[in-house]
N, C-alpha and C positions, 0 to 999 in steps of 0.2 A: 429329668430333662432329658431327654434323649439328644446326646451330643453326637451321635455317628450319623444321623441326617443332615449335619452341616459341616463335615469334615470336606478339606477341599480336594482330598483324594478321591471323592465319590462325585464332585461336581465335572460336568462335562460342559464347558461353555466354549464356544466356537466362536471366532471372530472373524468377520469378514470385512475386508476393505471394498467399499463399492463405490468410490471416486476419490480421485486426487486430485492435487494444484494442477497437476499437468492436463487433468480433465478439463478444468476451468480454463487454462490457458489455451487448450484446443479449440474450446469453444469460442473463446474471445479471438485466435487467428480466424477461425471459419469466417466469424462476421465481419472482420476486419477487410478479409479479402473480398466477400461478397460485396461490401460497401466501396471497393474500389481502391483500398489502401493497398500500397506498398509494405509489408510486413517482416518486422524483427521480431525476436524473442531473446529475452535474457533472463535465464533461469539455471539454477536455483540463488534466489537471493539471501543468503546468510551471514553478510558481514555486517559491521556494525554501521549505523546510520550513514555517517560522513561518509566512510569508504564505499558504501553501496551507492550512494546518490552522485558521487563522482562518477563510478564505473557505469551507471545507467546514462548520465550526461554524455560520457564519450561514448555511448553507443547512439546517440540521437539520430536518426539518418538525415543525410544531408537533403534530399529531395522533399518539396512539398509533396501534399497528401501521401504521407506516410505514416505508419503507426509503429510505434517501438512497444511490444507487449513483455511485462516483468511479473515474475511470482516467486514467492518464498516468505521467509520471514526473519528481515533484519532485527538488528538488537540496537537498543538505545541506552546511553550512557547517561542517566536521569542523576543531574547538578542540581537542578533547579527545583523552584514548589510551585510550580505551573501546573497547568491542566494540557493532557492530550495522550496521543498513543503513538504508536511506532510510523502508521500511516501517515495521521496529519504532520509528522515531523519529518517524515522522508519526502512528502509534498514539499514542505517548506524550506528543507536542505536543496531540493532541488530548485526551487524558487530562486533561493539565493545565488545558487552557482549559474542562473541562466537569465537573471532577472535584466541584465544589459544586452541580451542578444535581441538581434532585429528579426529574428525570424518569430512568426506567431506559431505559439505552443499552447496545447492543453495538457496540463499533468495531473493524474489522477492515482491516488492508492486507497485502497479499499479492503477492509477484514472480511472475509466470508463470514465470519459468525456473526458479525453486525455490530461488536464491542469493539473500539480501540481505546487501548488504555484504561485512564479512569474517566472516560466519558461516555455519554450514550450516543454518540456518532460513531460510523464504521469506518471512516476516513475523511480524505479531501480532494476537491476539486477545483481546481484554477487555472486561468491562462497566465502567461508572464507578463501583460501589460501592466504590473503594478511595478514599481522600480524604486522602492524605499528601502536600501537596504539595510538602513539603520533600523529600522522597525522590524526586518526581517531577523537581523543579527540579534535583537535586542530578547526577541521573542525565543529565538534558539536556544539563547544563552541559558534563559530560565525554564527549559524545556515546556515552553507556554502555547505551544501552536494552536490549541483549541482557541485560545483568545484572539488571537490573530484571526483564524478562520471565521470565528464569530463577528468580529469588527468589520472585515473586509469581503465576508462573503466566501462560500465553498464548502461548507461542511456539508458532508453527506450522512444521513440518518436514514439507515433502512430497519432499524430494529433488529433484536436478536433472531439469527434464523437456527439456533441450536444445532449447526452444522460447521463444523472448521476445518477447511480444506484451504488453510493459511490464507495469505495475502496475494492479491491480485492487483497490479497498476498497467497504467499505457502513459504514454506519451504519443499525442496526434500533432504532426505538423502540416499547418495549411497553409 
């Protein structure tokens, strides 16, 4: 066996970054502005889901016809035995914080690789017109955001993209 052929010192591998999370956010910003939304950006999201959700909610624009775009990869402290991923959990955590708002809001968070946690979904999308805080809280307590969105609607399923540019999300105030 010729071991010289596989020595790392002889390998010449070059890696090139061809896209980033910021590229995704830039495309979202451009489209948002083309659609006539006043647009804000919050990036990178890297905190725990609970902290990230609070920061995102504080940045929701006050005016109608506005959009807040965010990206990054928050973390989740798994304490329950439910099903879900960080994007579904982030959307549910935001929904918990805005459930009694009089504003009309659409909230979404999606993984760019098409896989969110232990599910076949890439994230979730929901309006804030669901006001049952008890159900939201119980699903969050068990890290079972997937079951919540499966029951009430809002799961996003893109299938695997085989490209990971972290997560992207938005909140539209209409």
